[in-house]
C-alpha positions as CSV (number, residue, x, y, z in Angstrom):
1,X,69.4,118.0,120.2
2,X,68.3,117.2,123.8
3,X,64.9,115.5,123.7
4,X,65.0,115.1,119.9
5,X,65.7,112.1,117.7
6,X,68.8,112.1,115.7
7,X,68.2,112.5,112.0
8,X,70.6,109.8,110.6
9,X,69.8,110.8,107.0
10,X,71.9,114.0,107.5
11,X,75.0,112.1,108.6
12,X,77.5,112.0,105.8
13,X,79.1,108.7,104.8
14,X,76.1,106.5,105.4
15,X,75.3,104.1,102.6
16,X,73.4,100.8,102.3
17,X,75.6,98.0,101.0
18,X,73.1,95.1,101.6
19,X,69.4,95.0,100.5
20,X,67.8,92.2,102.5
21,X,64.1,93.1,101.7
22,X,64.5,94.2,98.0
23,X,63.0,97.6,98.8
24,X,66.0,99.8,98.2
25,X,66.1,101.4,94.7
26,X,69.4,100.6,93.0
27,X,71.2,97.9,91.1
28,X,72.4,94.6,92.5
29,X,75.6,92.6,91.8
30,X,75.5,89.4,89.8
31,X,75.3,86.2,92.0
32,X,75.0,88.3,95.1
33,X,71.6,89.7,94.9
34,X,71.8,91.4,98.3
35,X,74.9,93.6,97.4
36,X,73.9,97.0,96.1
37,X,76.3,98.5,93.5
38,X,77.5,101.8,94.8
39,X,78.4,103.9,93.0
40,X,75.7,103.1,90.4
41,X,77.6,102.1,87.2
42,X,76.7,103.5,83.8
43,X,76.0,101.5,80.7
44,X,79.3,102.4,79.1
45,X,81.8,99.5,78.5
46,X,84.7,101.9,79.3
47,X,83.3,102.8,82.7
48,X,86.0,101.6,85.1
49,X,83.2,100.1,87.3
50,X,82.3,97.9,84.3
51,X,85.8,96.7,83.6
52,X,86.5,92.9,83.6
53,X,88.0,91.4,86.7
54,X,91.3,90.9,85.0
55,X,91.4,94.5,83.9
56,X,90.6,95.8,87.4
57,X,93.3,93.6,89.0
58,X,95.8,94.8,86.4
59,X,95.0,98.3,87.6
60,X,95.6,97.2,91.2
61,X,99.0,95.7,90.2
62,X,99.9,99.0,88.5
63,X,99.1,100.7,91.8
64,X,101.4,98.4,93.6
65,X,104.2,99.0,91.0
66,X,103.8,102.7,91.4
67,X,103.9,102.4,95.2
68,X,107.1,100.5,95.0
69,X,108.5,102.8,92.3
70,X,108.2,105.8,94.6
71,X,108.2,104.2,98.1
72,X,111.5,102.3,97.8
73,X,113.6,105.3,96.6
74,X,112.1,107.4,99.3
75,X,113.0,104.9,102.0
76,X,116.4,103.8,100.7
77,X,118.1,107.1,101.8
78,X,118.5,105.8,105.3
79,X,121.5,103.7,104.2
80,X,123.3,106.9,102.9
81,X,124.0,107.9,106.5
82,X,126.7,110.7,106.6
83,X,128.7,109.8,103.4
84,X,127.4,113.1,102.0
85,X,129.2,116.1,103.5
86,X,126.4,116.7,106.0
87,X,125.8,115.8,109.6
88,X,123.4,113.0,110.7
89,X,121.0,115.7,112.1
90,X,121.0,117.4,108.7
91,X,120.3,114.2,106.9
92,X,117.4,113.4,109.2
93,X,116.1,117.0,108.7
94,X,116.1,116.4,104.9
95,X,114.1,113.2,105.5
96,X,111.6,115.2,107.6
97,X,111.2,117.8,104.9
98,X,110.6,115.0,102.4
99,X,107.7,113.6,104.4
100,X,106.3,117.1,105.0
101,X,106.1,117.6,101.3
102,X,104.6,114.2,100.8
103,X,101.6,115.9,102.4
104,X,101.9,119.4,101.0
105,X,102.3,118.1,97.4
106,X,98.8,116.4,97.6
107,X,97.3,119.9,97.8
108,X,98.5,120.6,94.3
109,X,98.9,117.2,92.5
110,X,95.7,115.7,93.8
111,X,93.4,118.3,92.2
112,X,95.4,118.1,89.0
113,X,94.9,114.4,88.9
114,X,91.2,114.6,89.5
115,X,90.7,117.3,86.9
116,X,93.1,116.3,84.1
117,X,93.7,112.6,84.7
118,X,95.5,110.3,87.1
119,X,97.6,108.5,84.5
120,X,99.8,111.5,83.6
121,X,100.3,112.4,87.3
122,X,101.4,108.8,88.1
123,X,103.9,108.9,85.2
124,X,105.2,112.3,86.1
125,X,105.6,111.3,89.7
126,X,107.6,108.1,89.2
127,X,109.7,109.6,86.4
128,X,110.6,112.7,88.5
129,X,111.5,110.4,91.4
130,X,113.9,108.6,89.0
131,X,115.6,111.8,88.0
132,X,115.9,113.1,91.6
133,X,117.6,109.9,92.7
134,X,120.3,110.5,90.1
135,X,120.9,114.0,91.5
136,X,121.0,113.0,95.2
137,X,124.6,111.6,95.2
138,X,125.9,114.9,93.8
139,X,124.6,116.9,96.7
140,X,127.6,118.4,98.5
141,X,125.9,120.7,101.0
142,X,123.0,120.7,103.4
143,X,121.1,123.1,101.1
144,X,121.4,120.8,98.2
145,X,120.4,117.8,100.2
146,X,117.3,119.6,101.7
147,X,116.3,120.8,98.2
148,X,116.6,117.3,96.8
149,X,114.4,115.8,99.5
150,X,111.8,118.6,99.2
151,X,111.4,117.9,95.5
152,X,111.3,114.2,96.0
153,X,108.6,114.5,98.6
154,X,106.6,116.9,96.4
155,X,106.7,114.7,93.2
156,X,106.1,111.5,95.2
157,X,103.1,112.9,97.1
158,X,100.5,110.9,95.0
159,X,101.6,107.8,96.8
160,X,99.9,109.1,99.9
161,X,96.4,109.6,98.6
162,X,95.9,109.1,94.8
163,X,96.2,105.4,94.9
164,X,93.2,105.1,97.2
165,X,91.1,107.3,94.8
166,X,92.1,105.0,91.9
167,X,90.8,102.0,93.8
168,X,87.5,103.7,94.5
169,X,87.2,104.4,90.7
170,X,87.3,100.8,89.8
171,X,85.7,99.0,92.7
172,X,82.2,99.2,94.2
173,X,82.0,100.0,97.8
174,X,81.5,96.4,98.9
175,X,84.6,95.4,96.9
176,X,87.1,98.0,98.0
177,X,88.5,96.4,101.2
178,X,90.7,93.9,99.4
179,X,92.2,96.4,97.0
180,X,92.9,98.8,99.8
181,X,94.5,96.0,101.8
182,X,96.8,95.2,99.0
183,X,97.8,98.8,98.6
184,X,98.5,99.2,102.3
185,X,100.7,96.1,102.4
186,X,102.6,97.3,99.3
187,X,103.2,100.7,101.0
188,X,104.4,99.2,104.3
189,X,106.5,96.6,102.5
190,X,108.3,99.3,100.4
191,X,109.1,101.3,103.4
192,X,110.6,98.4,105.4
193,X,112.2,96.5,102.6
194,X,114.1,99.4,101.0
195,X,116.6,100.0,103.9
196,X,117.3,96.3,104.1
197,X,118.1,95.9,100.4
198,X,120.0,99.2,100.4
199,X,122.3,97.8,103.0
200,X,123.4,95.0,100.7
201,X,123.9,97.5,97.9
202,X,125.9,99.8,100.2
203,X,128.3,97.0,101.2
204,X,128.8,95.7,97.7
205,X,128.7,98.7,95.5
206,X,129.0,101.8,97.7
207,X,126.6,104.4,99.0
208,X,126.1,106.3,95.7
209,X,124.8,103.1,94.1
210,X,122.1,103.0,96.8
211,X,120.5,106.0,95.2
212,X,121.5,105.2,91.6
213,X,119.9,101.7,91.9
214,X,116.8,103.4,93.3
215,X,116.8,105.5,90.1
216,X,117.1,102.4,87.9
217,X,114.3,100.7,89.8
218,X,112.0,103.8,89.3
219,X,112.9,103.8,85.6
220,X,111.8,100.2,85.3
221,X,108.5,101.0,87.1
222,X,108.0,104.0,84.8
223,X,108.3,101.9,81.7
224,X,105.9,99.3,83.0
225,X,103.3,102.0,84.0
226,X,103.7,103.8,80.7
227,X,102.4,100.7,78.8
228,X,99.9,99.3,81.3
229,X,98.5,101.9,83.6
230,X,95.0,103.1,82.5
231,X,93.1,106.3,83.1
232,X,90.3,105.8,85.7
233,X,88.8,109.2,85.7
234,X,85.2,108.9,84.4
235,X,82.2,111.2,84.2
236,X,79.4,108.8,85.0
237,X,76.2,110.5,83.7
238,X,74.0,107.9,82.1
239,X,72.3,105.1,84.2
240,X,71.2,101.6,83.2
241,X,67.5,101.2,84.0
242,X,66.9,97.7,82.9
243,X,68.3,94.2,83.6
244,X,71.7,94.1,81.9
245,X,75.0,92.3,82.0
246,X,78.1,94.4,81.4
247,X,81.5,92.6,81.5
248,X,80.3,90.1,84.0
249,X,78.3,92.5,86.1
250,X,74.6,91.6,86.2
251,X,72.4,94.5,87.3
252,X,68.8,94.7,88.5
253,X,66.4,97.5,89.0
254,X,64.4,97.0,92.2
255,X,60.6,97.6,92.0
256,X,60.6,100.4,94.6
257,X,59.0,103.3,92.7
258,X,55.6,102.9,94.3
259,X,54.5,104.8,97.4
260,X,53.7,101.5,99.1
261,X,57.3,100.2,98.9
262,X,58.6,103.5,100.2
263,X,56.3,103.4,103.2
264,X,57.4,99.9,104.0
265,X,61.1,100.7,104.1
266,X,62.9,103.7,105.7
267,X,66.7,103.9,105.2
268,X,67.8,104.6,108.7
269,X,64.8,103.6,110.8
270,X,63.4,107.1,111.3
271,X,63.0,110.5,109.7
272,X,61.4,111.5,106.4
273,X,61.5,109.7,103.0
274,X,63.5,112.5,101.4
275,X,66.6,110.4,100.8
276,X,64.5,107.7,99.0
277,X,63.0,110.4,96.8
278,X,66.4,111.8,96.0
279,X,67.8,108.3,95.2
280,X,64.8,107.7,92.9
281,X,65.5,110.8,91.0
282,X,69.2,110.0,90.7
283,X,68.8,106.4,89.6
284,X,65.7,106.5,87.5
285,X,65.5,109.9,85.9
286,X,65.0,109.8,82.2
């Protein structure tokens, strides 16, 4: 690459969120004519990108409920200490295995969610966490404790990555920051709040109730999600080519099909017009 210009069009992850000159082919948000709608929404009312604001924020709240329903039982185990017939080192090892399988489980559950639906994976995850918390107080050996934590980490793994994908399903790129921030705060809050609350339960009801109350809390979250969480997987094929308003989203088609407009604007300042041609074919094909 020495002595050659960098072709920024080949760098993955680059996308234009603002159209200052009106020369970028695409659709613009209502009331904010400079914001480009990425991904391009379809003309289907049930497209998650076309949902009403209230429906989208309900989906965000369901994400928060799921995060608490899995995160709090996962963090409350710190108040169990050594009341189970294992050493402190073995208890910490079980916690380590749980977090290990929080990552490994994504390899299996994430593709299943993307292929067959996120809603059933969310429900399976929180319901399984509920059952595993019931089992934990009956663990009498290191093997039982390790097995319990491995299963809890595996079934709870969607908390690490699937929530972010759900937010990208319902929000355009320029809207995602707020939803991601809420999810991140919920995740950290669950991790830090659970040990504190578990301490009060431990003092008042005993160490077993730390895990049983976690199970009850997960069950409540499961019931809520069963009735309110919606599927956000959507195969977005058709494109809107005219000025339309769908559930509060006004869209516009820029007049950039001419060769003149393409020559006036180049996406990254240098290189060929290949990306503009590809975007034209994507957004305006019949």
